[in-house]
N, C-alpha and C positions, 0 to 999 in steps of 0.2 A: 326564406329558410332560417333555421336556427343559427346562432353564432357558434355552435359547437360542431366540430368537424364530423364526429361520429353521427350525430343527429342529422347533419346536412347530407351526408352520404346516404343515409337510410332514406331520407325524404327524396333525394335525387333518384334512388332506385325505385321507389314507389311511383314517382311521376313517370319515369321512363317505362316501367311495366304497364302503367295505365295507358300509355301512348302506343303500346304494342311492340316495344323493343324487347326482343327475346333475350338479349344478353344484358338486362337492366343492371344487375348487380356488378358485373364486370365493367360495364360502361361508366357507371357512377364513380367507381374508384379510379378508372382511367381519366375521367374528366377532372376529378379532384387532383390527380397527379399532374395533369397538364396545367391546371390553375396554379399549382404550387411549384411548377418547374422542377418536379421531382419524379419519383417512381411509384408504381402501385404498392410495392413492398414498403416504401417509406410512408405512404398514406396509411397503410394498415398499422404501422407503428405509432404514427401520430394520433390515429383514432384512439388507441389504447391510452395514450398520454393525455387525452383531452384537449388537443390543440384546437385553435379557433378555425372557423370556416374561412377559406381563402377568398379574396376578392375575385369576382368574375365567375365563380362557380355557378351561380344561379342563372346567369345569361347563357353559359355553355349548356346547362341542362335544358333550358328552354329551347335552344336550337336543336339539340339532340331529340327532344320530344317531338319536334316538327319533322323528324326523320332525316335531318341532315346527317350524312355518314359520320360516324365517330372519327374516322381517319381524316375527313376534311376539317374537323374542328381541332384535332391535335396536329394535323399536318404530317403524321407519321403512320407507317404501316409495317408491322413486323412480317418478315418473310424468310423462313428457314433461319439462317444465321445472321441475316441482314436486317437493318432498319432502314426503310425507304421513305423518301419524301414523296407525298402524294397530295392531290387537291383537285379542284375543278379542272376538267379538261383531260383527265387521264383515268383509265379504268383502275379501280382499287383492287389490288391483288387479293385473291381469296385463299383460304386454307387449302382447298382442294387442289389448287394449282401448285402448291408446294409438293404434292405427290407427283405431279407432272414433271416438275423440275427434277425431282429425285429420280424419275425414270430416265430422263436425259442424262443425268450424272452417271447413273448405272451403265447406260449405253456407252459412255466414254471409256469404260474400263477395258474395252477390247482394243484400245488404240493407245500408242505411247504418247503422242502429242496431237490429240484429236482436233480436227477442224470442225467447229460447231457453228451452226447458223440458227438464229432465233427469228422466225418470221412472225410479224405482228407483235413486237416486243412490248408495246405499251409503256409502262413505267420502267422497263428494263429488268423486272424482277427475275425472270428465268435466266436471261443471259448473264446477269451479274452473279446469280447464285452458282451457275455453272463455272464461271471464272473463279469465284471465291473458293469453291470446293474442288475444282480441278485446275490448279494453277498452270499446269502445262498446256492447257487447251488454248487454242487460238479461236476466240469467240467473235462472231460477227452478228449484228442485229439490225433489223430494219423495222420502221414504223411509218405508217401513212400520215398520221396526224401530227402536224407541227407542234401543237400544244403538248401532246404526249412525248414527243421527241425532246422537248425542253425539260420535262420532268425526268426523263431517262438520262439526259445529259447531266443534269444536276446530280442524280444518284450516282452515276459513274464517277463523276469528278469528286463528289464528297467521299465516296468509298475508296477512291484510288485504285479502281479495278480497270485493267486495260482491255476494254471492249471496243471494237470497231462499230460505231453506231451511225446509222444513216437514215435520212428521211426519204421515203419512197414507197413504191408499190411492191408488196410481198410477192406478187405473181410474176414479177420480172426482175427481181433484185439479184445482185451479185453475179452478173454475167461472167466475170473473170474467175468464178469459183465453180463453174459447171463441171460436173463429174469429178470434183475434187474434195467434196465435203464428206465427213465421216458420220456426223449426227445432225439432223434437222429437228428442231423442236418448235412447236407452234401452239399458241392458244388463240385461234382465230375467232372472229365473230361467228356464233353458231346458233343463236336463238332463232327459231322459225319466225318468218315474217307473220305478224298478227298475233303472236304469242307474247303479249305484253307481260313483263315480269310483275309479280305480285308485290315484291318488296319495294317500298318507296325509295329506299336508298339506291337501288339499282335503276328502277324505272325513271326516277326524276333527276338522278345525279350522275350516273355513269354515261359517258358519251355514246350516242346511238351508233356511231361508227364502229365502236368496239363490241357491240351487242348482237346485231342482227345479221344472220347468215345469208341473206339475199335471195331466199326462196322459201316456199311453204314448208319444206322439210328442214330448212336451216343449213343445208349442206352445200349450197352453190359456192359460197366463198371458201369453206374448208376444202372442197375438192379442187378448186382452182389453186389454192395454196399447196395442197398435196401434189398437184401436177408440177408445180415449180420445184418442190422438194425432190421429186423423182428426177428432175433434170440436174439438180445440184449434187445429189448424192452419188458417190462412187458405187460400183457394184458391191453389195454387202453392207453398205451404209444403212443407218437406222433412222426411221422417222418416228417421232413421238408427237401425237396430236391430241390436245384436249377436245372434249365434246360434251354436249348436254347428256344428262342421264338417260334421255329417251333415244339417244343415237348409238347406244352400245352395240346394236346389231346392224343398223343401217349404214354407218360409216365404214366398219370393216368390210361389209358386203360390197359397198361401192368401190373401195380400194382394190379388193380382190378382182373385181370385174374389169379393171383397167389393164391387167396383165403386167403391171410394173412392179408388183409387190409380192413377196414371199413371207411365210411365217407371220401372217397377220393375226394378231390376237388383241383382246381388249383387257384393260386393267381397271380395277375398282379403286375408289378413294377410301378414306378411312371410315366413311359411313357405310361402306359396302355397296355404293352405287357405281354403275358404269361411269368411267371418267376419262379414260384416255385410250387411244388405239396406238399400238406399237407395230411397226411393219419394217421388214428388211427389203432394201432395194434389190429386186431380182436382177440376175445377170442380163445385160443387154445382148440382143442377138447380133451376131457378126454380120456386117453388110454383105 
């Protein structure tokens, strides 16, 4: 690369675009910022001033061109108002999941001090965002992967947010909270078995445990998690569950068929694609 920062960033963008990276311009600036231990805004300023190329940028660009996730190279992922630590072994939170977190936060508005459970928390992105934006909430989160729990624990401690984080199976978690939870939110594995993701960043780097939904339609694990949510939620409590864009009709239909849910509807993400199902725990029948 050239010794000039502006030229280096332009060349980085060209190389990344040639490698099929859709966000080549943004990623080139982000990598330069990481190499400079600075911010993208500062990189833009330094480019105008004719600053030199930072050491290590070429190596970072080479890795990104091999489709190593940007977040693995920088170690950081922005999510709503938070900046999270991420890396190998944990699912990198996506922008569409910010909408899911927002739906859970909105669901909390009906409760003074809501009890919230995040099933399949991964990096802790949703649980920590709920606690950040609804400080009165009592937030609990569970994750099956020990590696992901380690990342979530680091994020919780770095951010200083009081979230009860546990390692365990989402389908049996928090027995002490049964019928006492106001909001359950989940971004479970939901990719249909055999539907291998096209993006190398997802296919080759996100843990399979966080991706595949355990059946041809991808709904086996989501429905098992939803069944646990139905047990945890008090009557009138709210479930928010992320899903694949092809499951915008099948997941709501499957939830309605259980008889546990009322007011089941689907929500779209910022791209207009089906993204999350919201449902209210129906009143339990008297024994």
